[in-house]
N, C-alpha and C positions, 0 to 999 in steps of 0.2 A: 625596911626602908623602900620607898618608892623610887622608880627609875624614870629618868627623863628620856624622851625619844626624839628630840629635835635633831635634825641632820643638817650639817654645814659642810660644804666642800670648798676648800680654799687652795689656790695654787700660789706658791712663792717662787721667785726666780731672781737670778742675778743677771745684770746686763753684761758684766765682765767679772772675772775672778777677783774677789776681794771688794767688789763694789756692792752697794746696797741697792737691791731692786725693789720694785713695787709689788705689793700684794694684790692679787686679782681675786675677787670674790665671785664664785659661780652662783651662789645662792645667798641672798641677804636674809639674815635672821635678826629681827628687831632686838636691840640691846647688845648683841655680840659685836665687839670691835676687834680689829686686827691692825697690826702694823709690822713693818720690817725695819730692823735696826742693824747696826754693824755687828751686833752680838747674836742676832737670830730673829726668829719670828715670834711675835707676842700676840697672844689670844686672850681677850678678856670676856668672861661669860658671867652674866648676872645669874645668881642662883636663888632658889627658893628653899627655905628651911625644910629639912626632911627629905629633899630630893637627892638622888645620887647621880652624878654626871660622869660619863666615861668619855674621855677624849682619845680618839684613835687617829692614826695616820697611815698613809700608804705613799710610796714614791711613784706609783703608777696606777692609774684608774683601771688598767687591764690586769693588775695583780689579782691573785686568787683571794687574798684576805687583807685585813687591816691589822695594825699592830697597836697595842695599848701604849699610849703616851703617859696618861695620868688618869687618876680617878679622884673626883672632888666631891666631898660631902657638902651639900648645899646648906648655907647658914643665913641666907637672905642678903648677902653682900655680893659684890662683883669680885670674882676670883680671877687672877691673872696668872697665865702660864707662859714660860719662855721655852722655846725649842731652839737650842743653839745648833742643832744639826739639820736645820730645815733647807739648806741649800744644796744643790741648785734648784730642786723642785720637790714639793711635798704637798699632799692633799690631806685635809683634816675633816673629821666629823665629830660632833658632840652628841 
């Protein structure tokens, strides 16, 4: 299986505890959409059949490494992931 190497960094945050904040995209990748809801951070990624997508996160850009959130096998559709633990801040890469 082939691997995708596109990188996306996104910060999520809350204005106040329990309130929904706005997502701020540090790098815009065509086709990838993001949004913050009351239940978490939603990331939608268009996939290509036969490609493997690894979604990782870190709570700090100065951290030593990234943590695997999900691995998605591309099938040609848009795959949507919910991270309910994204607050108060988290950065992602695909």
